[in-house]
N, C-alpha and C positions, 0 to 999 in steps of 0.2 A: 362387638362395639365397637361402633363408628365411630371415625372423628376429624375435624377438619378447622383452616383458620380461616373461620368466621366469626358471625358472633352468637351470641348464646340460643341454645335452641332449647325447645321443654318441651316432652314425650307428654300425653297426654295420655293415663291407661284404659283401658275397657273398666268390662264391670263384670267381676266374674262370681258370678251368682251359683254356689250350690250352698243348698238350704235343709234338702231331704235326709243328705249323707247323714249327717254329722249329727251325733249322740248326743243328748243333754249330758251326760255322766262326762264324755270328754271335755267337758268347757265348763269348770268351777269357776264360780263367781259369777257366770255367766247370767243368772236373776231368770234364766227358764226360756232363755230367747234363741233361736235359730239362725242368727243373721251373720252371714259372710259377710266382710269386708266385701265393698269398694276399692283395688287400689289405684292411685294417682302419683305414678314417678315421674320426677325431675331431676335431671343430672347438669351441675355444673359444670365448667369450663377450670381448664387450668387459667388462672391469675402467674401475671409473673413475678418474679422474686429480686434478689438485691440483685442482679445481673441480669440487664435485660436492654433493651433497647426501643427506644419511643414509639420506632417504626411497628411494633408486634404490642403494642400493650392493650391492644383490644380482646386476648387469652383465647382460649386457646377451647370451640364448643366440643362437650362426648355427646353423643347421639344412641338413645340404649337400644339394641336392635333385635329383629327374632331371632328367638331363640337365646337371651340373653337371659342369664338367670340370678334373679337375689333370694338371697333369707332372708325371713322375720317371724323374730320372735318376742314375745309376749310378757311383759316384766312387770308384775305387780313389788311396791316397794322397795324397789332394789335388788329385790333378793327372791322371787318365787318366781318360776315362770310355769305362764300359764299356757302357755303353748310353743312350743320347742321349735327354734330353726326349722320353720317351715318351706320347702322352697316355692317358688311362682316362675315361670318362664312366661314371655312376651312373644305375643302370635306374630307379634308387625300391629295391633293395634289395641290389645287388652291382652290385660295381667291374668293366669291365671294359674292355682294351686296344677302342682307334675301328679300329684296323687288329687281327686277329684274329692276323696273322704277326706282329706286332710285341710282345709280351708281355714286364715285366718278371721277370728270371731270379734261378734264389738262385747266389751268389757265396760257394762256401767261401774260408777264409783272412780273414786281418785288413786292418781300414784299410779297412774297402767300406761305404761312405757312401752310403747311400735318403734321395737330397735330392727333392720332393715342395713342390709347389706348387699356388695355387691364385689365377684361373683361369688353364688349359692358354694358352700364347703361344707361338710357334713364332721366335720373339723370343729366348726361353733357351735356344736351342740354341745348344750350350757352352761354356755357364755351370758351373761345377763347385759355385758358394758361394749361400749364402743372401742373404752380402753383394752380390753379381752380378747376383743376381737382382732383391732391391730395388732396386739404382742403374738397373736397366733398366727396371721398373714407371714407368710415369706413369698416373696416375690421372686421368680424364675432369674435364675445367672444367666442362661439364654435366651433371649427375649427378643433376637434375630427375624423369628417368626409372626404373623400378627397375632392366631390365636395366643403365645404367649405369652404377647404385648396385655393380649385384654386380662387376660387371664391373672398376670400380675397387678395390674389396675383397682387397687381395694379402695373401695369406695363408700362411705357409712352415713347413717343419720337417723330419727326420730321423727317420726308420723304425726302426726297434727291431727286429734280426730274431725267429723262437721257429721254426727249423725252417722251414717254407716256408710261415711266415706273417708279413707286414709288417704291423707296426702303428704308426700314426703319431698325432701331434695338431698341427694345424692350428693355431697361434697369428697374429695378427692381427698383421703385420708395417706398422700401418700408423697413421695415428692417427684416429678419430673425433671428427669440433664437431659437438656438437648442440645446436641453436640451436629455445630455448620464447621464444612470441610470443607477447600477447592472440592469444584470438581475433578472425575479423578479418580477419585481416595475410593479403598475396602479393605476390608480386612478390619475393620475397628474392632476395638479390645479395652477391657479400663478397669478398673482395685478401687476400689472406695478405702483408702486408709490402708495399703496393703492385702485386704484380701483377699476373695475367690475373681477371677477373671471372668467381666462380668459382660454382654453381650447387645448390643443394641439394634435396634429396629429399625432399619430405614423406611422410612413416609417422608413425600414432598421435597424433595432434598434434604433432609433434616435426621438423624441418626437418632434416637429413642432411647432414651430408657427409664423403667420405672423404680424406683429405688426408698426405699426408709427412712424417712426422714429423720434427723438428728438435731438434737438440742447442744451442739458446739458444730465450728469450723470444721471441715474434714480437706482430706489431699486427694486429688486422683491422679491417678499416672494411664498412659494408654499410650497404639503404637496406634498406628493404619498401615499400608501403603497405598503410594500414589507411584505408577508405573513397574518398574521391578526393585524398588527401594522401601524396606518397611521402615517408617520414622516412630521417634517418640517424644512424647510432652509431659509435661507435667504442668498442675496447677493448684496452690496450695491455697488455705481462706476459703473455701468456695461453701455455703452456705447450702444446706438441704431443709426446706421446710416444708408442712407440707398442706397438699392443695396449690403450692408456688411451681411454676416453671425457671428452675436455674439454666439460664441459655449459655452457652459457653462456647466460644470461635476460637475453633481448633483451625487456625490460619497459619499459615507457614511464618513462624520465627523469625525475629531476628536471627543471626549466629555473630555473635562477638568476636572477638579477638581480641586481647591484650586488656583485656577490663571487666574486673570485677566490680560488682554495688550499684547504687541504687542510678533509678535511670526514671528520667520525669518526661514521656512521650507527648505530645501534641499533635491533635490534629486541625485538617484545616474548616474544619466543621467547628470548632471554639471550645470541642470535648480537649480531657487528655487525660491518661492513666500513670500510678504511680507503679513502677517491677523494679525488679532487683535480681539481675543478673547471677550464675553460681559461679563454678569451675566449669561446668561442662558447657559455656559461654551461649548458653537460647536465655534468650529474652521472650517469652510466651505474655502476647499480649493478649486482653479478656474483651475491650469494644470495643476492638479493632476493623471491624468484619463490615464491607462496604467501606470502607472509611479511606484520607488519601491520612499518612501521616505529612506533616508538613518538618517538626522541627523534631528532636531530643535534646537534654543537658543531662550530663554527665551527674548526677546530682555527687558524685565524693570524686570529682575533680574537680573542682573550682566554678561549678555549674556552665565545662564547657559548651559551649553552643552552638549542635549540626544540622543546616538545613539538609532534608530528605526529601520530600517530591514525589512518595512513591503512595501507592495503592496499596491493600496486604495483601492484594493475591495471590505471591511470590514469595519467597523468601527474599528476606534482606540482610546481606550478610557488610560487616563494616571487621576493618580492623583499627589497631588505637596500639600507641607506644605505651612507657611506663609511665610518663603525662598526663595522658588521655587528650594527645595529638591524634589526627588521626593519618593515618599512614596506607596508602599503593594498597591494595591487595597483590598475591605472584600473578602474573600470565599465565594468562592458559589459551593454549596454544598459541603462542607471542603475544596476545595481544591481553593488556592491562583490565581488566572489567571494571565499569564503570558503571553504577546501578544505583547514585545519587547527586542530590546540585554538591554537595561539598565535593565530591570525586572528582567530577563535575571544572570544580573553578581549582579546584587544587591541581590540576593541570599549568593553572599558571603560574606553578609556584619558578619554578626557577629552567635556564637554560635546557636541564636533561629531560626534565618534564614536558617541556614544550619540543621536544625529541621523540617522546616514547612514544607507544604502539600505542591504542587505544579501543574498547568494541564497547559498545553501549549493551548492558543486561537482558533491561525492561526499559518500558514506559516510563519517559521522567516527565512529571509535573512541576515546571519552574513557579507556578504561584502565581505568578504576578509578580515578585520580589523582583526586587531592579536587577537585574543582570552584571555583571564584570565580565564584555567579552574577555574569552581566550588569544592571549596577544594581543600588539598592537604595534606600530609602525617602529617602532627601536625593538620591540621583543618577539619575534611573530613566531608562531604556532608552526615549525618543519616537520615535526614527527605525522605518524594517521590514527587518523580516530574514525573511527564503521558505525554510525548508526545503526547497522544489523536491521533494519527495516522497521527498525522501536520506532513508537512512536517522540516525539517530545513538543509539552504543550505550557499553553502562556507564557512563551519567552515575551519577557517585555523589558523595555527598555527609555526612558525619557528622561534627556538628556541632549538640550536644544541648543551642547556648545561642545558635546561629543564627537569626536571625527574616531573613525577606525569602528564601530556601531557593528555588532552584528552576535549571532552567536560567537563566530569567532571576531577578532578584529583584525586577525589580517595575517595570513597566511604564508610562509615565505616558502623561497625556489626548495623543491624531494616532499612539499605539504602536501597534503593525501587530506580530503577528505568525500565522504560515499555513503550512501545508503539511511540516508536521515529524512525524517517525515515529522518535519514542523508543525504546527498548527496555533491558530490562535496565536500571534505573532503579534505584539502590539511593542514598534521600536520609533522612535523621535531622535535625530541625530540630526549632528550638521553636517560634515561630509565625509566619505564613504563610511557609505551605511548600506548596508546586506540582511536581508536573513540572514543567509549562513555564515556574511562577511562579509566586511570592510571591502577591502584593500584584500587581494591573491594573487602568487606566484606560484600559486601550483594546483594543483588540479579540486574539482570539485565532479563529481557522478552520483548519478544516482542518487540525488536528492526532491524534497516534495515540500513547497513550504503553501501556507494559504493564513492571513491575516492583511496588518499593518503597516505597509512603511512609510515610516515620513524623515526628507532629510531636505539638507540643497543642493550642495551640485555634488557628481557622483555617484545617487544614489538606483536601487537595482533592485529584485524583490529576489536573486538568488546573492548577484555581489556588486556594492556598490562600484570597482574600479576593479582591471582584471588587467595583468601584467604579466606575458609570457607566462599564461595561464590557459587550460580546457576547462569549458565547464562542458559536460555531455552529460544529456537523458533526464534531465530537471522539469519540473514543474514548478509555475510558480500562481498562485495564487490572493486575490483580495483585490489591497490597492497598495499601488506604489507614486507617493506622490514626492516632490521634487523642485527645485532651481534649474538649474540646469545640468545637462549629463546625464537623462535619465531613462532607464528602460525596466519594463517587464521581467529579464532575467539579470543584464545587468547596466550600472550607467553608462559606462566606460571600457571598449576596448581595444588593445591594441601591442606591437610589437608582437608578432607572432599569435597572439592566441586568437581561440580559435570556440565557437558554441556550437553544438551540435545535436540534436536529436533533442531542440527542448520547445517546450510549450508556455507559452505568459497566458494565462488566462484573466491576467492584471486587468483593472482599470488606471493607466497609466497616464499620471497629468502632472507637467511641467510648464515650464516659460519656453527654451530654445534647446532642441537637439534631444528629444521625446521620444522614444519609438518604442513598442510592442514588446519587443527583445531585445537591444541596445540600445541607449540615446547614441552614441557617435562611437564609430569603428573609423581608428585613426590611427596614422604613421608621420613623426613631425618630418619633416625637410629636415636633411644631415642623416636622418636614422638611416640612407639606405641598404646598409650592411646588414639590418636586421628586417624580419618578413614581416610580409599582412597579413594581415589577419581575417577572419572567413567565419561567414558562420553558415550555416550548411544546413539542411534538413531538418529546418524550426517551423514552429504553428505560431500563432498569434494568434488571438479571437478573441481580445478583450477591446477596449475604447482607449484610443488613445487621444490624448488633446494637451497641446500646448498655445500657451495665450504669446508663444512669438513666433522663432523659424526656425524650419528644418524640424519637422514633427514627422515620423513611420509609419505605414503597422505594421516593418520590421525593424529599421533605423531610419534612428530620423539622420545623421548624416552617417555618410561613408567618404575616407577622403585621402587621396596619398599612396602612396606603394604599390597599390594594387590589391589594396583588400577587396572582398568580397564577399558580397551576398548573393547564395546559389539554394535554388532548391530547395525557397519557401513560401508561404502563405498567409496572407491575414486575411478575415474575416471580419476584424470590425470596425466600425464607426474612424476615423479619420479627418481633425480638424485643426488646423492654425493659421500663423496669418500667413509668411511667406515660405516658400519650398515647402512642398503640403503632398506628400505620396504616399497612393494606397502600402509598398514594399519601404522605397526606400522617400524621405524630405529631399535629401540632397546627393548627389552622385559627383565626387571631384579624385580624377583619377581613379576612379576603381570603378567594379563594376557590381550589375545588378544581372541575371539569370539562369532564365529555366524560371520563373517567380511569378508568380499574379495574389488577384484581390479583391476581393467581393463587398467590399465593404465603402460605402460611401467616403466623397474624401469632399471635406470645404477646407477654402482656404482664402487670399484676399490675393493675393499673385505668384508667379509657378509654382503651377497644381497640375500634377498625373495622376493618372489611377495606378500606374506602377511607381514612376519616380518622377518628385516632383523641379526638380532646377538638377540636366546635366550638363556640368560643366567638362570644363576643355577635359580630355584626356578621359572622360567618364565613357561605361555602354552601358546599357537600358539593351538588353541583345533576349532571344527567344522567352521572352517575355507575352503574356497574357491579363490586356485588364479586361473583367468581370462586372466591373463596377457596376450599382444601378445610375450613380450619381459622381459625376467628376465636377465640384465648380469653384469660379475664383471669379472675388469678385469685382475686380477694378483690369487685372492685364494679364497675359504668358498664359495659355493654356494648352492642355495636349490629353488627348484622349490614354497615350500610355505615359507622357513625361513630352515637358518643356524641357529642349535643350539651346545650349547657347555653347555653341562650341563642342559639345558634347557627340557622339554615340550613340545612335536608335538603329537598331539592328533584329531582321525580323522579327517582328514584335505583331502581336493579335489585337482587335477588342472587341466586346460585344458588341453587337449593333442595335441595341436597343437604350446603350449606353445615355443620359441625360446628363444635358450641364446646372440643370438647378435654375436656381435665375439668373443663374451666371450672365457670363461674358460666353457667348459662342461658339463651339470650335470654328478652328479658322481652316478645316477640311486640309491641315494637314499638309506637310515639304515630303516631296518624297528624295527617298535618300536610298543610291543601292539600291531598288527595285521594293524597297520599304516603303511604307508609310506612315510618317513619323504617329501620328496619331492612330495609330492598328487598324491593319488588312482584317476586316470586319467578317467575324463570325457573329451565327449564328445562336441561339439560345439548347439548341439540338446538337447543331456542334461542341458547343464545349461542354457537353457531358459523352465528348465521345472521347477516347484513345489514338484514333487517328490522327486528331485535329493538333496533336499534343506529339503525337511522333512524328509520323510521314504526311503528312498534309501539303500539298506542295498547287498553286496554279502560276498562270501568269505574271504576277504580280508579289507572288513568293515564290520565289525559283529554288529558295530550298528549305527543305522540313526542320523546324525546331527542334526535334532526337531529342526527346527531353526520355530520360531511361527509366522505364515501364518495368527491367526487369531487377533493381537493386533497391532503387530509391523511392517511386512514383507506383501509384495501383487507382482504381477507377469503378466504382460500379454503373457499369455503362451502359449507360442512357437515363440514367436518374441520378448523378451527382458529378462535383467537380473530382478532379484529382485527389487524393491524398497520400499521405506517407506512408511505404513499407510498415513503421516501424509502430503508428498507432493502432 
């Protein structure tokens, strides 16, 4: 017998013509005829019972195949056997009697029943009703092999005569139990009402067992092995109905500590179910397969309600006190596990919890529920939170009046956030807005975000505002929209902060001080005792658009106290009004070095392929402008930068660069053997390592000296330099 998850299939049997071998006196009431019947068999599939899901409501098809045997008994008046338990075998196209001398014949008259069943067994000799056949049939306890499973699938039916054609539809007389487990499970065993140990058959990703139907609900108890650990489960109130599949999802349960009683579980698809937690602390959910648990309600603790945001593919553990209030679970290797929306929010509880160490234990779905950022400007998070390379999806904040908006509102000195992967972000705030944190004085490492970030001032893809903070190995995608101080990674970088080995693919939009990595790198006057800030080894690949001034592919503005943008490149198109550059829009008392840009740069005034305006005390050195277009519509343009008291040293520019429809390049100003508009290089030279490392000539007496050992790499002759960490 074969079976599959498809629609109903009908098997039409052939003709078994055995006429000459039948003796008349062996066929009572045959009216002297020697007519052997033609047998047509249809096998009906299982249908789903009370425990099932809409995804599988088409049922399971059963297909009788070559070698399968049925038994046929002919009964008159429900009491007289005319032909007893005649075995027929299927050859792939027709049903034939196993013994050609013993065929089933046509009997005229009324009250003649042709009782047919599968699989054939001599035990059924003398059985005159379907009930008797079912009562004398025992499914095998070990159905782990297909032949044992097939032999346990009792089907019965009563044929209908049309001349000498006997047609019968066999229906399943027993119940099919289907167990669904997580991947990697083995050694599945179970019992029905504490009876014998039963072993199911594994087929198409599920475990199946054909069991006797019951006229009452039963308790199933079982075990399975996952990895090296043996796990147990129990499920009450299971109905086993003849011909129906009872589909049971033995996915990892809730392990509840500190609460016993009723619990209602709500799923994100709008369904829910009620279960009971007993003293073993296990909550077994029936209809949970492939679903996300939105929230749970403790029915015996005043309906206390907790958001979860977890799929049922992994165990979900929670701990409560005697009042039904959520508690943190014990730390594992120094980190408190976080496995639910509610536990993550509990970090906000007090100064102690905000200083704790936490680790995300599973992927979380925040379900677009209104998120309260962890920590704020008055109560900052100062602990450590490790995302453990799990994802957080559908983080949502929608409050145009909220400051310090993000997964974390504010991270204080010593705070650490690392290894997060946030997708489907949708955050709208006011000032200090970022997907990871609104304002950081701590460290953010190896975090990835993608989605939509919107704010006013100090808005960034990772962090809105960073003070004495580091952001390292982070990745931002989607879009970042703000007013002033807007960046693909951070809106504002100040007082000894750093952004290193980060990439932004985000579309960045704002008004003033808008950058692909940072909106502004700034150290104010009077803060000379504080170190400058640095953007190093970063890449921006997104489009950067500003409606105002100081717009750059890496940073909008870099100003005061020797802040530095180093070893960075930008490939997106950059546009704004004044002070617009492929790498930095405005440089003042700071430096841009070992950088290049390949995107088009468009603006009104003070426009450059690397830097827009280089003010007094500013440096643009050892950089390369590879932009196809650098365009200023009114005044002040340079292929590399436009200097006003600033310094341009050892820069190169592609000789095919166009000024678009803007004002023409001036031809450059010679400054210490270098052209302000950049020493010309060809497309071929731009794809050669030597150009960036040791190229010199009479107009460029010293090489650029880029570090191709620790920082840069190049596919020689085929591409521009990229960073080692990419």
